C-alpha positions as CSV (number, residue, x, y, z in Angstrom):
1,M,14.1,-5.8,3.7
2,K,15.2,-4.1,0.5
3,K,15.7,-7.5,-1.2
4,S,12.2,-8.6,-0.1
5,V,10.5,-5.5,-1.4
6,E,12.4,-5.5,-4.7
7,E,12.4,-9.2,-5.5
8,D,9.6,-11.0,-3.6
9,V,6.7,-8.7,-4.1
10,F,4.5,-9.5,-7.1
11,I,0.9,-8.3,-7.5
12,P,-0.4,-9.1,-11.0
13,L,-2.7,-6.6,-12.7
14,Y,-5.7,-8.1,-14.4
15,P,-8.5,-6.3,-16.3
16,K,-11.2,-5.0,-14.0
17,S,-13.7,-7.4,-15.6
18,T,-11.6,-10.3,-14.4
19,V,-11.1,-9.0,-10.9
20,E,-14.8,-8.2,-10.4
21,D,-15.6,-11.9,-10.2
22,K,-14.3,-12.6,-6.7
23,S,-14.6,-16.3,-7.2
24,S,-12.2,-16.4,-10.1
25,L,-8.7,-17.8,-9.5
26,R,-7.1,-14.7,-10.8
27,S,-9.0,-12.5,-8.4
28,K,-8.2,-14.7,-5.5
29,F,-4.5,-14.8,-6.4
30,Q,-4.3,-11.1,-6.8
31,E,-6.0,-10.6,-3.4
32,R,-3.6,-12.9,-1.6
33,R,-0.6,-11.2,-3.2
34,F,-2.0,-7.8,-2.2
35,W,-2.6,-8.7,1.5
36,S,0.9,-10.3,1.6
37,A,2.4,-7.0,0.4
38,V,0.3,-5.1,3.1
39,K,1.8,-7.4,5.7
40,L,5.3,-6.7,4.4
41,L,4.5,-3.0,4.6
42,S,3.5,-3.3,8.2
43,N,6.7,-5.3,8.9
44,V,8.9,-2.7,7.2
45,V,7.3,0.1,9.1
46,L,8.0,-1.6,12.4
47,W,11.6,-0.9,11.8
48,D,10.9,2.9,12.1
49,G,13.1,4.2,14.9
50,I,15.6,1.4,14.6
51,V,16.5,1.9,10.9
52,Q,16.9,5.4,9.6
53,E,13.4,6.9,8.9
54,D,14.3,8.0,5.3
55,Q,15.2,4.4,4.5
56,V,12.0,3.0,6.0
57,R,9.9,5.6,4.2
58,D,11.7,4.9,0.9
59,L,11.1,1.1,1.2
60,G,7.6,1.3,2.6
61,L,6.1,4.2,0.8
62,S,8.1,4.9,-2.3
63,K,8.7,1.3,-3.3
64,L,6.0,-0.9,-1.7
65,L,3.0,1.5,-1.5
66,N,3.5,3.5,-4.6
67,R,4.9,0.8,-6.8
68,Y,2.7,-2.1,-5.9
69,L,-0.1,-1.5,-3.5
70,L,-1.5,1.7,-4.9
71,L,-1.8,0.2,-8.4
72,N,-4.0,-2.6,-7.0
73,I,-6.0,-0.1,-4.9
74,L,-6.7,2.0,-8.0
75,N,-7.7,-1.1,-9.9
76,T,-10.2,-2.1,-7.2
77,P,-13.7,-0.9,-7.8
78,L,-14.8,1.7,-5.3
79,G,-16.7,0.2,-2.5
80,L,-16.2,-1.8,0.7
81,D,-13.2,-3.7,-0.6
82,N,-11.4,-0.6,-1.7
83,T,-12.2,1.1,1.6
84,E,-10.9,-1.9,3.6
85,K,-7.6,-1.9,1.6
86,C,-7.1,1.8,2.2
87,N,-7.8,1.5,5.9
88,K,-5.3,-1.3,6.3
89,V,-2.6,0.7,4.5
90,V,-3.3,3.7,6.7
91,A,-3.2,1.6,9.8
92,C,0.4,0.6,8.9
93,L,1.7,4.2,8.9
94,P,3.3,5.5,12.1
95,E,1.5,8.5,13.5
96,R,4.9,10.1,14.3
97,W,5.4,10.7,10.6
98,F,2.5,13.1,10.6
99,Q,3.1,15.0,13.8
100,D,5.1,17.9,12.2
101,L,2.8,18.4,9.2
102,K,0.6,21.4,8.9
103,G,-3.1,20.9,8.4
104,G,-4.1,19.7,5.0
105,S,-0.7,18.5,4.0
106,T,0.8,15.1,3.7
107,L,4.1,13.3,3.1
108,P,5.4,13.7,-0.4
109,E,5.4,9.9,-0.8
110,L,1.7,9.8,0.1
111,L,0.5,12.4,-2.4
112,N,-1.1,9.9,-4.9
113,F,-2.6,7.8,-2.1
114,S,-4.0,11.0,-0.5
115,Q,-5.6,12.0,-3.9
116,H,-7.2,8.6,-4.1
117,L,-8.6,8.9,-0.5
118,L,-10.0,12.3,-1.3
119,Q,-11.9,10.9,-4.3
């Protein structure tokens, strides 16, 4: 899993003007790479409970979400596309990770993502 996250994930960052045209080849490529990384996130998180939680959180949240997915989400104009991307990421996260948190708090690895959701 670590090798896949570190070596196989690539989501190019293009200027917003390029990505806004959904029919452009760059935009389509970036979207395919993003959704491929979301699928990898969901697969990594499935190992929670089998592999140590801190390793799953490190791979899934610190490396995959914060290093790749969040950059793409922040570069996506606000609207339905951005909301869909955020919903899919949230759907990947195990509820059990949030059970012991007090109201209004989040996991340290999700701080930047939470800030984006609040906006």
